[in-house]
C-alpha positions as CSV (number, residue, x, y, z in Angstrom):
1,X,-16.6,12.9,13.4
2,X,-14.1,10.2,14.3
3,X,-13.4,8.5,17.6
4,X,-9.8,9.6,17.1
5,X,-11.0,13.2,17.4
6,X,-11.5,12.8,21.2
7,X,-8.1,11.4,22.2
8,X,-4.8,12.8,23.2
9,X,-1.3,11.5,23.7
10,X,-0.2,13.0,27.0
11,X,3.0,11.2,28.1
12,X,5.9,9.6,26.3
13,X,9.0,7.9,27.5
14,X,11.9,5.6,26.4
15,X,14.6,3.6,28.1
16,X,18.3,3.7,27.4
17,X,19.0,2.3,23.9
18,X,21.8,0.0,22.8
19,X,23.3,-3.1,24.3
20,X,21.5,-3.8,27.5
21,X,22.4,-7.4,28.5
22,X,20.2,-9.0,31.2
23,X,17.1,-7.0,30.3
24,X,13.9,-8.7,29.1
25,X,11.3,-7.2,26.8
26,X,8.9,-7.1,29.7
27,X,11.3,-5.1,32.0
28,X,12.2,-2.7,29.2
29,X,8.5,-2.0,28.5
30,X,7.7,-1.7,32.2
31,X,10.4,0.8,32.7
32,X,9.2,3.0,29.8
33,X,5.6,2.6,30.9
34,X,6.3,3.8,34.5
35,X,8.1,6.9,33.1
36,X,5.4,7.6,30.5
37,X,2.6,7.5,33.2
38,X,4.6,9.9,35.3
39,X,5.2,12.2,32.3
40,X,1.5,12.3,31.8
41,X,0.9,13.5,35.3
42,X,-1.1,10.4,36.2
43,X,-0.7,7.7,38.8
44,X,-0.5,4.0,38.2
45,X,-4.0,3.4,39.4
46,X,-5.3,5.8,36.8
47,X,-4.4,3.3,34.0
48,X,-7.3,1.0,33.0
49,X,-6.1,-0.2,29.7
50,X,-2.8,-1.7,28.5
51,X,-2.1,-2.1,24.8
52,X,1.3,-3.6,23.8
53,X,3.3,-5.9,21.6
54,X,6.1,-8.2,22.7
55,X,8.4,-7.6,19.7
56,X,9.7,-10.5,17.6
57,X,12.9,-11.6,19.3
58,X,11.1,-12.8,22.4
59,X,7.5,-13.3,21.3
60,X,5.0,-14.5,23.9
61,X,1.3,-15.1,24.5
62,X,-0.9,-12.7,26.4
63,X,1.9,-10.1,26.3
64,X,-0.3,-7.2,27.4
65,X,-1.6,-9.1,30.4
66,X,2.1,-9.8,31.3
67,X,3.0,-6.2,31.1
68,X,0.0,-5.3,33.3
69,X,0.9,-8.0,35.8
70,X,4.5,-6.8,36.0
71,X,3.3,-3.3,36.7
72,X,0.8,-4.4,39.3
73,X,-2.2,-3.3,37.1
74,X,-5.6,-4.9,36.8
75,X,-7.0,-3.1,33.7
76,X,-10.3,-3.7,32.1
77,X,-8.5,-4.1,28.8
78,X,-5.2,-5.9,28.0
79,X,-4.8,-5.9,24.2
80,X,-2.0,-7.0,21.9
81,X,-1.6,-5.3,18.6
82,X,0.7,-6.2,15.7
83,X,0.2,-4.9,12.2
84,X,3.9,-4.4,11.5
85,X,6.2,-1.4,12.0
86,X,4.8,1.9,13.1
87,X,1.3,0.7,12.2
88,X,1.4,-1.4,15.4
89,X,1.5,1.7,17.5
90,X,-1.0,3.6,15.3
91,X,-3.3,0.6,15.6
92,X,-3.0,0.7,19.3
93,X,-4.1,4.3,19.2
94,X,-7.1,3.3,17.2
95,X,-8.0,0.6,19.7
96,X,-7.6,3.0,22.6
97,X,-9.8,5.6,20.9
98,X,-12.5,3.1,20.3
99,X,-12.3,1.9,23.9
100,X,-12.5,5.4,25.3
101,X,-15.4,6.2,23.0
102,X,-17.2,3.1,24.2
103,X,-16.6,3.9,27.9
104,X,-14.4,0.9,28.4
105,X,-11.2,2.8,29.2
106,X,-10.3,6.3,30.5
107,X,-6.5,6.2,30.3
108,X,-4.4,3.6,28.4
109,X,-0.7,2.7,28.5
110,X,0.8,1.6,25.2
111,X,4.2,-0.1,25.3
112,X,6.7,-1.7,22.9
113,X,10.2,-3.0,23.5
114,X,12.5,-5.9,23.0
115,X,16.0,-7.1,23.8
116,X,16.8,-7.3,20.1
117,X,20.6,-7.6,20.5
118,X,21.1,-9.4,23.7
119,X,18.5,-12.2,23.4
120,X,19.7,-13.2,19.9
121,X,23.4,-13.2,21.0
122,X,22.4,-15.5,23.9
123,X,21.1,-18.0,21.3
124,X,17.6,-17.9,22.7
125,X,16.0,-15.2,20.6
126,X,14.3,-15.5,17.2
127,X,15.3,-13.4,14.2
128,X,12.3,-11.6,12.5
129,X,12.9,-13.5,9.3
130,X,11.9,-16.8,11.0
131,X,8.5,-15.4,11.9
132,X,7.4,-13.9,8.6
133,X,6.1,-17.0,6.9
134,X,6.7,-17.9,3.2
135,X,10.2,-19.1,3.8
136,X,9.6,-22.3,1.7
137,X,9.0,-20.1,-1.3
138,X,11.7,-17.5,-0.9
139,X,14.6,-18.7,1.2
140,X,15.8,-21.2,-1.5
141,X,16.3,-18.2,-3.8
142,X,18.3,-16.1,-1.4
143,X,15.5,-14.2,0.4
144,X,16.8,-15.1,3.9
145,X,16.5,-11.8,5.8
146,X,14.2,-8.8,5.9
147,X,16.8,-6.5,4.4
148,X,17.0,-8.7,1.3
149,X,13.5,-7.9,0.4
150,X,14.1,-4.1,0.9
151,X,17.2,-4.5,-1.3
152,X,15.1,-5.9,-4.2
153,X,12.8,-2.8,-4.1
154,X,15.9,-0.5,-3.9
155,X,17.3,-2.3,-7.0
156,X,14.1,-1.8,-8.9
157,X,14.0,1.9,-7.9
158,X,17.6,2.4,-9.2
159,X,16.7,0.6,-12.4
160,X,13.6,2.7,-13.1
161,X,14.7,6.1,-11.8
162,X,18.5,6.2,-11.7
163,X,18.7,6.4,-7.9
164,X,22.2,6.0,-6.6
165,X,24.0,4.6,-3.6
166,X,25.3,8.0,-2.8
167,X,21.7,9.3,-2.6
168,X,20.9,6.5,-0.1
169,X,24.0,7.6,1.8
170,X,22.6,11.1,2.1
171,X,19.8,9.6,4.2
172,X,22.2,7.8,6.5
173,X,24.3,10.9,7.0
174,X,21.3,13.1,7.8
175,X,19.9,10.5,10.2
176,X,23.3,10.3,12.0
177,X,23.5,14.1,12.3
178,X,20.1,14.2,13.9
179,X,21.1,11.4,16.3
180,X,24.2,13.3,17.2
181,X,21.8,15.9,18.8
182,X,20.0,13.2,20.7
183,X,21.6,12.2,24.0
184,X,19.7,8.9,24.0
185,X,20.6,7.7,20.5
186,X,22.2,4.3,20.0
187,X,24.8,5.7,17.6
188,X,25.8,9.4,17.9
189,X,29.1,9.6,16.1
190,X,28.8,11.6,12.9
191,X,29.4,9.9,9.6
192,X,30.3,11.1,6.2
193,X,29.3,10.0,2.7
194,X,32.7,8.4,2.4
195,X,32.0,6.4,5.5
196,X,28.8,5.2,4.0
197,X,30.4,4.2,0.7
198,X,33.2,2.3,2.6
199,X,30.8,0.3,4.7
200,X,30.4,-3.4,3.7
201,X,27.7,-4.5,1.3
202,X,25.0,-6.4,3.2
203,X,22.4,-7.1,0.4
204,X,23.1,-5.2,-2.8
205,X,22.6,-2.3,-3.1
206,X,22.3,-1.8,0.7
207,X,25.4,-1.4,2.7
208,X,25.8,-1.7,6.5
209,X,25.1,2.0,7.0
210,X,22.0,1.7,4.9
211,X,20.5,-0.8,7.4
212,X,18.7,0.0,10.7
213,X,20.2,-0.8,14.0
214,X,19.2,-3.7,16.2
215,X,18.8,-2.5,19.7
216,X,17.7,-3.4,23.2
217,X,15.1,-0.7,24.1
218,X,11.6,0.1,25.2
219,X,9.2,2.9,24.6
220,X,5.7,3.8,25.9
221,X,3.0,6.4,25.6
222,X,-0.2,7.2,27.5
223,X,-3.5,8.1,25.8
224,X,-6.6,9.6,27.4
225,X,-9.4,11.9,26.4
226,X,-8.8,15.4,25.3
227,X,-10.9,16.7,28.2
228,X,-8.8,14.8,30.7
229,X,-5.6,15.9,29.0
230,X,-6.6,19.5,29.4
231,X,-7.3,19.0,33.1
232,X,-3.8,17.5,33.5
233,X,-2.2,20.7,32.4
234,X,0.4,19.0,30.2
235,X,1.0,19.6,26.5
236,X,-0.3,16.8,24.3
237,X,-0.7,15.6,20.8
238,X,-4.0,15.1,18.9
239,X,-4.7,12.8,16.0
240,X,-5.8,14.9,13.1
241,X,-6.0,12.1,10.5
242,X,-5.1,8.4,10.0
243,X,-4.8,6.2,7.0
244,X,-3.7,2.6,6.4
245,X,-3.2,0.2,3.5
246,X,-2.1,-3.4,3.0
247,X,-1.1,-5.1,-0.3
248,X,0.8,-8.3,0.5
249,X,2.6,-10.4,3.1
250,X,5.7,-11.9,1.6
251,X,7.9,-9.9,-0.8
252,X,7.4,-12.4,-3.6
253,X,3.7,-11.5,-3.7
254,X,4.3,-7.7,-3.6
255,X,3.0,-5.5,-6.4
256,X,5.3,-3.2,-8.4
257,X,6.7,-0.1,-6.8
258,X,4.1,2.3,-8.0
259,X,1.3,0.0,-6.6
260,X,2.6,-0.2,-3.0
261,X,0.3,1.1,-0.2
262,X,2.4,4.1,0.9
263,X,0.7,6.8,-1.2
264,X,-2.7,5.3,-0.5
265,X,-2.2,5.3,3.3
266,X,-0.8,8.9,3.2
267,X,-3.6,10.1,0.9
268,X,-6.3,8.7,3.3
269,X,-4.6,10.3,6.3
270,X,-4.3,13.7,4.7
271,X,-7.9,13.6,3.3
272,X,-9.3,12.8,6.8
273,X,-7.2,15.5,8.4
274,X,-8.2,18.2,5.8
275,X,-4.5,19.0,5.5
276,X,-1.7,18.3,3.0
277,X,2.0,17.5,3.4
278,X,2.7,21.1,2.8
279,X,1.2,21.8,6.2
280,X,3.7,19.5,8.0
281,X,6.5,21.0,10.0
282,X,8.3,17.7,10.3
283,X,7.8,14.0,9.2
284,X,8.9,10.7,10.7
285,X,9.4,7.9,8.3
286,X,10.0,4.3,9.3
287,X,13.5,3.6,8.2
288,X,14.3,-0.1,8.2
289,X,16.8,1.0,5.6
290,X,17.8,4.2,3.8
291,X,15.6,3.3,0.8
292,X,12.5,3.3,3.1
293,X,13.0,7.0,3.5
294,X,13.5,7.6,-0.2
295,X,10.2,5.7,-0.9
296,X,8.6,7.5,2.1
297,X,9.2,11.1,0.9
298,X,7.7,10.1,-2.4
299,X,4.7,8.4,-0.8
300,X,4.0,11.5,1.3
301,X,4.2,13.8,-1.7
302,X,7.3,15.7,-0.5
303,X,8.6,15.1,-4.0
304,X,7.5,13.3,-7.2
305,X,7.6,9.6,-8.0
306,X,11.2,8.6,-8.6
307,X,12.6,11.8,-7.1
308,X,13.3,10.6,-3.6
309,X,17.0,10.1,-4.2
310,X,17.7,13.6,-5.5
311,X,15.4,15.0,-2.7
312,X,17.5,13.3,0.0
313,X,20.7,14.4,-1.7
314,X,19.6,18.0,-1.8
315,X,19.7,18.3,2.0
316,X,15.9,18.4,2.3
317,X,15.9,15.9,5.2
318,X,18.0,18.1,7.5
319,X,16.9,19.9,10.7
320,X,17.2,23.3,9.0
321,X,15.1,22.3,6.0
322,X,11.5,23.2,5.3
323,X,10.2,19.8,6.5
324,X,13.0,17.8,8.3
325,X,12.8,14.0,8.5
326,X,13.5,11.7,11.5
327,X,14.8,14.3,13.9
328,X,15.6,11.7,16.5
329,X,17.9,9.8,14.2
330,X,15.5,7.2,13.1
331,X,16.0,3.5,13.2
332,X,19.2,4.0,11.3
333,X,20.9,5.8,14.2
334,X,18.6,6.3,17.2
335,X,17.5,2.7,17.5
336,X,15.2,0.0,16.3
337,X,12.2,-0.7,18.5
338,X,9.5,-1.4,16.0
339,X,9.1,2.2,15.0
340,X,7.7,3.3,18.3
341,X,10.3,6.0,18.7
342,X,9.1,7.8,15.6
343,X,5.7,8.3,17.2
344,X,7.3,9.3,20.5
345,X,9.5,11.9,19.0
346,X,6.7,13.3,16.8
347,X,4.8,13.9,20.1
348,X,7.8,15.6,21.6
349,X,8.0,18.0,18.7
350,X,4.4,18.9,19.3
351,X,5.0,19.2,23.1
352,X,8.0,21.4,22.5
353,X,10.3,19.1,24.4
354,X,12.7,17.9,21.7
355,X,15.6,19.9,22.8
356,X,18.3,20.7,20.2
357,X,16.2,18.8,17.6
358,X,13.1,21.0,18.2
359,X,11.4,22.5,15.2
360,X,10.4,26.0,16.3
361,X,6.7,26.3,16.6
362,X,5.9,22.9,15.3
363,X,2.1,22.5,14.9
364,X,1.7,19.5,12.5
365,X,3.9,16.4,12.4
366,X,3.3,13.3,10.3
367,X,4.4,9.8,11.2
368,X,4.5,7.3,8.3
369,X,5.9,3.9,7.5
370,X,5.5,0.3,6.7
371,X,5.5,-3.1,8.3
372,X,7.0,-6.3,6.8
373,X,8.7,-5.5,3.5
374,X,6.5,-2.6,2.3
375,X,3.6,-5.0,3.2
376,X,1.4,-2.8,5.4
377,X,1.4,1.0,5.6
378,X,0.2,3.4,8.2
379,X,0.2,7.2,8.2
380,X,-0.8,9.5,11.1
381,X,-1.2,13.3,11.0
382,X,-0.7,14.8,14.5
383,X,-1.3,18.2,15.9
384,X,-0.5,19.9,19.2
385,X,-2.7,20.9,22.0
386,X,-2.7,22.4,25.5
């Protein structure tokens, strides 16, 4: 019996995504938070826990307390979580579950958001690469941005398994198609493989269309007990299994490809859920770049080691496939907000509210990904409930 067995995600919401000048991270998170509470069928005063993270472009102390203050809340708990990528939001769920089990919280608001474009263009924000640490040992050798670390792993995968740029392009094309079905996506215009191949090289072998978007955006979700979720009469998502793994911090200290934590994280989540990837109706994979999806489908067991490129090229990521990937458009096309949108859209699939992107009868959805540069991994197996 796990504390996760007793919780439910009952409301999700996101702001507009794209270039939103004049918006602060706090205001974006507050807007999403108000909408998520309303979607859950709760009132502001029902919230007695706030779990959040400020994002990296406008990092601040006591961020959860600031979100609570902005919303006029006085919760028992105001907790900041940051373990990187989607793991931050999964860890927030873990913390909420423990708090609910301990009787310290009955309904929690979890938020994430940042003005990723606008604050940096104003000259006041910080780029994530300035916050990772280890620059003294990597920047002199050309490791000056997060994408450079991902590019090194992609190069290694190409060397070992023959993965091609065109196969990475298949990920970008599939993501953009899904985003074209999502009215709130940052980039909705369809692209072709030729568009991908013509896009400028950013950090070889990754081109511009291999890289995730930087967006102004906010997202939020509300968590409560399953008993209370049932009384609210709204569809909800349950946590069936969770796994995590960490191997390094800076890319120079990373193990080889086959020793990264993705398969370990996924294996733990599936073991605890009693399910396998064959039971999944859809998966959401953190996609800081197209190669992250190639590595992710391998880690989850959707294909064998080294087969992620051909898997993507085969069309297996698409909405009409057996197990579609990133149906909201991912960070590549929907928007980059620390991976929170992957979790939100996974919940929508289970609530049956994903619109044109809905997988008919979805019962099991997996959210998986990494923080840093394949540094930490987190996998969550979700199921639906009413």
